[in-house]
N, C-alpha and C positions, 0 to 999 in steps of 0.2 A: 398945691403941688408937693409941698414938702411932706404932707402927711401920707400921700400916694407914694412918694420914695421911701418913706419910713416903713411903710407896710411892706414893701417888696423886699427889704433885707429881713424881716422877720422870719424865723423859720416857721414850719407848719405847726408845730406843737405851740410855739408862742401866738400865734394867730388865733388858733382854735382857743386857747386860754383867755385871750384878750375880748373875743366874741361871746364866749361863755360869760366871763364876768359882767360884761355890758347887758346881756340879756338877763342875767340873773338880777342885777341892780334894777332894770326895767320892771322886772316881775315883782320884786320886793316892794317897789314904789307903788304899784298896782296894788298890791294886796294890802298895803297899809292904809290905803284910801278907802275907809269902810263905806262912806257914803258915795262915794264916786261911781258914778254909772256912765260909761262912755258910749258912743254909738254901737260898739259891738254888744255890750250888755244889753242895751235896750232892745237891740234887734234880737237876740236870744230871747228875752222876755216876751216879745211880739209872737216870735215862732212857737214857742213853747206853750203860750197861752191858747194857740189857734190848734196844735196839733203835738200833744206830748208825747206821742207814740213814736216821732222822728228819731233816727238813730243820731248819735253825736257826729258822724261822717255828714248826713243829710244836713243838719244845722250848720256845720262848719262851711259846707259848700254854698249854702245860702248867704251866708254873712261874709265869705272871703276869707277864711282864716283855715288853717290847717287842724287836723282832729285835736292833737294834744293841747294847743292854747284854747280851743273851743272848750273842750272837757274841763280844763282848770277854772276857766270862767264860770261855767255852769255850777261847778262844785263851789266856787267862792260865792256865787249868787245863793245857792242853798244854805251854806254856811252864815252868810250875813242875813239870813231871814227873808230875802226877797222871793224866793221860791220855797213855798210851805210844803208843797206835796205835788204829785203828779197823779191824776186819776183818770179812769175812763167814764164818759158820761153815757149811761145805758138809757135807751128810749124806754120811759115807764110804760107806755102801752104794750110792747113786746113781751113785758114780764107780768101782765095783767094787772098793772096799777092805773086802773083807768079814771080815777077820782082824786082830785086833788083838792084838799081844802085848806083855807087860812083861817087859823083860830086866834082870836084877840082873847087874851085870857087877864082877868082881873083879879089880884090877890087881896085877902082880907087886911094883912098886915103888911106894912113894909119895913121888914126887919131881916139882917142878913141871914138869920137861920132860916126863915121861911122861903127866901129866895134860893139859897144853896139847896135845901131839901127838894123844892120844885125843879130845879135845874138838874140835880142828880138823877131824879125819878125819870124826866123827860129823854134824858140822854141814855136811857136804857131802852127806849122805845123805837125800834127799827123804822115805824112808820113816820115817825118825825124825822124829817129831813133838814129842816131848820128851826132854830130857837132863836129868838132876837128878843133883849130887852128894851123897850121902846118908851117913849115920853110923848107927850103932846096929844094925847087921846085918851079915852076911857078904857084904857087896858096898860097892863104892866110888861105882858109878854106877847110876843107874836109867833105863832107856829105854823109851819108848813107840814102837812100830813099827807101821806099818799097812801091809798087804799084800793083793792079792788071794785068796791061798790059802796053803796050807802049803808048796806047792812053792816059791812065790816067797820066803817066808819062810827056807826052808831055804837058798836061793840068797844071800840078803841076809846071814844070818848066816854061812855058810861063806864067802863070797866077799868080804865087807865088813867084819864085825863081828870075827870072830875072827882076821883078818889084821893087825889093828892091833897095832903093836909095844906089848908091855905087858899084853895081856888076858889074863889068867891063868885065868879061869873065867866060864861064863855059866850062869845059871839061868833058864830062860823059864817064863812062865805065860801061859795064853791067856785072854782075856776072853770069857765066856760071855754075860753080859747086863751092860748098863750100868745102875745103877741110880739113881745120882744124877749129873746133869751140870750143874752149875751153872756158869756163866761169871761171873756177878756176884759180885763181893766184897762181904762185909757191910760197911758203912760205919759202924756204930754204934760203933766204937773211935775214930774221929777226932774 
C-alpha cells in the first residue's frame, strides 16, 4: 500500500524515468546472460526453424510479445550464435535436380594439408550441398551431391571429385526416396 501511495505522488516525468530505468536494467540482465534461453527465446527458435519468412510482427504475435522486444531477442539470438542464417529451401525437382547421391570418400593420407585441400575443392562445387568429415567406417568424408541425372553425376565424379589430390576411393549410393527431411533441430536439450 505504501508503494502505491508513493507512486501516486511522483510526477509523470519521474514515473517514466523509473519505469524506463527498470526496463533498461531488465534488458541488460537479459543481454548479459549469454547462455540463458527463456521460454520466449525457445519459442522464437521453434517458430523460425519452421518458417523463417515470417515477419517480426508475426513472430511477436505468436509468442505474446510486442514487436520491439521480439526484434531485440532475435538479434540477440543471432549475435550469440543460436541463429546462424535464414534460408529458403528449394524443391530440388522443381529446379531439375532429380538425382541425389551420397558419396563416401576415402583419402590416401590423413594429413591436415590433404584434408584442407579436399575441403577447399569440394566447397567450390555447387553440386555438393553437404560435406561431412566422418569416422567409424571405411571413409573419411561423406558428400551429398545433387545433379539432374546420371550423366551429370558421372561428369561431376570424374572431372571434379576423383581428380582432387588425395582421393583414394569413392563409394556412391543413390537416394531412392527421402523418408524424413527435418530441418528443425530438437530444442529439448537446451
